[in-house]
C-alpha positions, 0 to 999 in steps of 0.5 A: 926406825931406820927402815922407816927412814930409808923408805921415807927418803925413797918416797921423797926420791920418787916424788922429786923425780916426778917434779923434775919430769914435770919440769922437763916437760914444761921446759920442752914445751917452752923450747918448742914455742921458741922454735915457732917464734923463730919461724914466725919471725923469719929468724931461722938464719939468724945465726947464719949457716953455722951450727952449733955455733952461731954466726961462727962464734959461741956468742954472737955480737947480736947484730939484730933481733933475729940473731937474739931469737935464734940464739936464745932458741939454741941456748934453750935446747942446750939447756933441755939437753943438760936436763936430760942428763939428769933425767938419765941419771935419776932414772937409772938410780931410781929404777934400774936399766930393766925398768920400763921407765928407764927404757922410756927415758932412753927412747925419749932422749933418742928422739930429742937427738933426732930433734936437734939434728932435724933442727940442725939440718934446717940451718945447714941446708938453708931450709929457713926463712924464705926457702921454698923447697920440697926439702924444707916441706918434708923436713918441717913435717918430720920436725913436727911429728918428732916433736909430738913424739917427744912430748908423748915420750915425756908423758909416758915417763911421767905416767909410768913413774907415777906413785900409783903405778902398781895398780891394775885395772881388771878390765881395759876400756873396750873402745880404747882403739879409738884413742889411737885414731884420735892421736892420728887425727891430732898428728894430721892436723898438726902436720897441715898446720905446720904446712900452713904456717910455712905457706903464710910465711912465704906469702907474707914475705917480701922476698918471695914472689908467690906467682913465680915460685911453684912450691909457694904457689902450691902451698898458698893455694891449699891453705884452706885445707888445714882449717877444714881438716882441723874443724872436722878432725876437732869434731871427730876427736870429741866423738871418739873420746866421748865413746870412750868416756861413756864406758863404765871402765873409763879412767880419768874422764876429767882429762877427756873433758879437758881435751874438749875444752882445749879444742874449743879454744883452738877453734877460737885461736884459729879464727883469731889467727886467720882474721888477724892475718896470722901475728906472732902472738896468736900463732904462739897461743895456737901452738901452745894449745896444740901442745896442751891438747896433745899432752892431755890426750896422751895422758888420757889415752894411757890411763885408758889403755891399760895400767901396768904394775911396777915394782918400785923397790 
């Protein structure tokens, strides 16, 4: 009876850890969306050029809404950082330091630190609001790629720590390499979307004269590239995933079809975003769908790459 009770407690511990992981993933998406609100509302300089303090203090005076938006984003990031402490402790106690789950948690933590440093660099170098420099373009691009890696690392941790982690697939999907191309396409679309968003911010700003700002003029002139890449890339992703799904060894095909549905919704939200002249509300929906698409795609790719046996005892 004592051994049965010990096993039952162990199973519950892994279940609670999975729930905690999903909570961290969803909260990370919330932090990402809050960051998008910061850029869409030109609140990046809401706390001035001080970091990690806001306007030189731990708790600002909230003189205007921009200060509140930037401060909330920073606080959410801080809460996420503490959440990662729980992830590190729980992962070490449940899996040990030699397990792939623990190593994945360490990798994800490192990516989170890079994410925080990238966010700090945007503030400290003044790459916010109406800034139109190549430094901001490059930093924003790296920032969004790092964000995708962060989300992907959390999906990997959830995948490796799942209850059925000990099942082996006799034969891997022979067309699994197409999944890499699909993920690369999503990254390309996301980067061009980030640059497009920056171009919209500069174009709609009252403080930037596009015709007199070479970088802003260039970014605005190539805004049509993102919708074109998104349309072509969307169909390419559907085609690549369909080739994987049609294989008899395909796993979790429902995830692949879910990706198709999210791509369709992305097309619709993208059209509304353009027609309505990129209001904050449609930008948030567009970004939320992009995060959902990436999470589903990474899950689908992991299930169809290979399953690795793990010892949870």
